[in-house]
Phi, psi and omega in degrees: 000133186251146179269131177304143179250122173250139179230155178283150187290327172298315177297323175289322181287330193281117179296132171272133177259117181276133177275143180303140182289327181234103181290338176290329177293312179307321177290322173299310184301312182297320184290313194255352186309314181304316175296316184293323177301321178292327175296315184291330180285330173291342171277339189231152178270346181247129186291332174293320180299320175302317179294316181299320179296319176300315185299316185290313179303314180289325175290324175300319172296327172292319183287333180268003189308313180294329175287341180288115184284311183258100175289352176282342180261019184304320183299313178297321178300308187291322176307310178304311179301323174289325176288315173308310177300316176294325176298311178305309180302315185299322184288330183275345192296158183259134176259111181261088174246134180238143172291142173210163184293319186239149175267142182280151181275135176292154176295130182292142181286149168303150176305129178088352180256082171260113188298330181294318172302314180296324181287320179301312175302313183303317182290323181292324186290316179296316180294320177301314175301312177300340179276347178295152170305156187300315186297318179290316175304317175302319182286322182293319181297312180296315181294307193252335180267329178258350178058041173271152176293174176299314178301313186294317167306308182303309173317310184295318185267356176071038181232177176277157177302320173308313173306314178299314184297319182287318179300318182286323170308307176306313176301315178302314182299313183299319179289333177294324183270356182295122180293333179291334179268001183294324178298342183281344187269000000 
């Protein structure tokens, strides 16, 4: 037998605003969400699936927040959660294939949008970045691949903001002169 529970109408109608249990988690998500979303997009073909994947990984991180000892390694933890979650989804996926009389025609690609050419350009760009000196390469990767500001890049590498600006400028000059990237211009 269960006892009826009575609440007043005003208490039931008033929405409760919950404060985050871990304010540091909320701050981390606000600061790192764009970078983590790019990582999730690299794991899925659909941007909406990438957002769902990131939400799932962040939920797993939230649950484990107290157990994570080194909060400096959070990006690695979340990235591992992204990869593990995506792998689990891939293993569980259902294949919905139905026999039909006619094969559907694929949607034509927009003019100039060849995925093979786009991938070839990305590969050429990465090879060109790898040919840069180690210090310039680190600065270019932090600035443009990890999307850090000049100040954040300087802080990570322990150099001044002016050093970052000049080194990135020289690196971009070398990339502009790279013969492998000439067809892309």
